[in-house]
C-alpha positions in Angstrom: 5.8 14.8 -17.0 2.2 14.0 -17.9 -1.1 15.7 -17.1 -3.3 14.3 -14.2 -0.7 11.7 -13.1 0.6 12.6 -9.6 4.3 13.4 -9.9 5.1 11.2 -6.8 4.5 8.2 -9.1 7.8 7.4 -10.8 7.9 5.9 -14.3 9.0 2.5 -12.8 6.0 2.5 -10.5 3.6 3.5 -13.3 4.9 0.5 -15.3 4.3 -1.8 -12.3 0.8 -0.5 -11.7 0.0 -1.0 -15.4 1.4 -4.6 -15.4 -0.7 -5.6 -12.4 -3.9 -7.5 -13.0 -7.1 -8.2 -11.1 -6.3 -9.8 -7.7 -2.6 -8.8 -7.7 -1.5 -7.1 -4.5 0.7 -4.1 -3.8 2.4 -3.2 -0.6 3.1 0.3 0.6 5.6 0.1 3.4 7.1 2.4 6.0 10.7 3.2 6.3 11.4 0.4 8.9 9.9 -2.4 6.7 12.3 -5.0 5.4 11.2 -4.4 1.8 14.3 -5.6 0.0 14.3 -8.9 1.7 10.6 -9.5 1.1 10.2 -9.1 -2.6 12.3 -8.7 -5.8 10.2 -5.8 -7.1 10.8 -2.9 -4.8 10.2 0.7 -5.8 11.9 3.2 -3.5 10.1 6.4 -2.7 12.2 7.3 0.4 11.4 11.0 0.4 7.6 10.5 0.6 5.1 9.7 3.3 3.0 6.6 3.1 -0.4 8.4 3.1 0.7 10.6 0.2 1.9 7.5 -1.7 -1.4 5.8 -1.0 -3.4 8.7 -2.3 -1.3 8.9 -5.5 -1.6 5.2 -6.1 -5.4 5.2 -5.6 -5.8 7.9 -8.2 -4.9 5.2 -10.8 -5.4 1.9 -9.0 -8.9 0.4 -8.6 -9.5 -1.7 -5.5 -11.0 -5.1 -5.8 -14.8 -5.1 -5.5 -15.1 -8.9 -5.1 -12.9 -9.5 -2.1 -11.3 -7.8 0.9 -9.1 -5.2 -0.7 -7.0 -3.5 1.9 -4.9 -4.8 4.9 -2.8 -3.4 7.7 -0.1 -5.0 9.7 -1.6 -5.4 13.2 0.4 -4.3 16.2 2.5 -6.9 18.0 0.8 -8.1 21.1 1.7 -5.9 24.0 3.0 -3.1 21.8 1.5 0.2 23.1 2.6 2.4 20.2 -0.2 4.7 18.9 -1.2 4.3 15.2 -2.9 7.5 14.1 -1.5 6.8 10.6 -4.2 4.1 10.3 -6.9 6.8 10.5 -5.1 8.8 7.8 -5.0 5.7 5.6 -8.7 5.1 6.1 -9.6 8.7 5.3 -7.5 8.6 2.1 -8.8 5.2 0.9 -12.4 6.1 1.6 -12.1 9.4 -0.3 -10.3 7.8 -3.2 -12.2 4.6 -3.9 -15.8 3.6 -3.2 -14.8 -0.1 -3.2 -12.8 0.5 0.1 -14.8 -1.1 2.9 -12.2 -0.8 5.7 -8.9 -2.5 6.6 -8.5 -6.1 7.5 -5.6 -6.7 9.9 -2.9 -9.3 9.4 -0.6 -10.6 12.1 3.0 -9.4 11.5 4.4 -12.6 10.0 1.3 -13.2 7.9 1.8 -9.7 6.6 5.4 -10.6 5.7 4.3 -13.7 3.9 1.7 -11.9 1.9 4.4 -9.3 1.0 6.6 -12.0 -0.4 3.7 -13.0 -2.7 2.8 -9.4 -3.6 3.4 -8.1 -7.1 5.6 -5.3 -5.7 6.5 -3.3 -2.7 6.7 0.5 -2.5 9.2 1.5 0.1 8.5 4.9 1.5 10.3 7.2 4.0 7.4 7.0 6.4 8.5 7.2 10.0 5.2 6.2 11.7 5.3 2.7 13.1 2.9 0.1 11.6 2.4 2.2 8.5 2.3 -0.7 6.1 -0.6 -1.4 3.8 -1.5 -4.1 1.3 -3.9 -3.2 -1.6 -5.7 -5.8 -3.8 -6.2 -4.6 -7.4 -9.6 -4.7 -9.0 -10.8 -4.0 -12.5 -11.3 -0.7 -14.3 -14.9 -0.3 -15.3 
């Protein structure tokens, strides 16, 4: 263990975060997300909730200041499920990084395509629906 690094971040995930460069994207996915079929780099954090993972990642991960830097999967048309997890994500992101300016929304299949091109996916045990986030990495200043 190391000081000041959240213990939720595994050595494998820390390596990935260090490897990522400006503009690379990271997906934090819920437990229903097809992570393994979307990307070859998947870190499993099944015992953790997505908002906790988001907070831990943002302690080390700077958001891009030059472009939109955070995205959610929008609800499928006609789906009436509630998404209070989005408010939790927004509270966490706003508290952790001043570069966070709100979430863009991506249609489901556009989100999938972006996930395929992401640097990695973190698969959480989150049970809330539509609890999937893409973060764009910025620079450390």
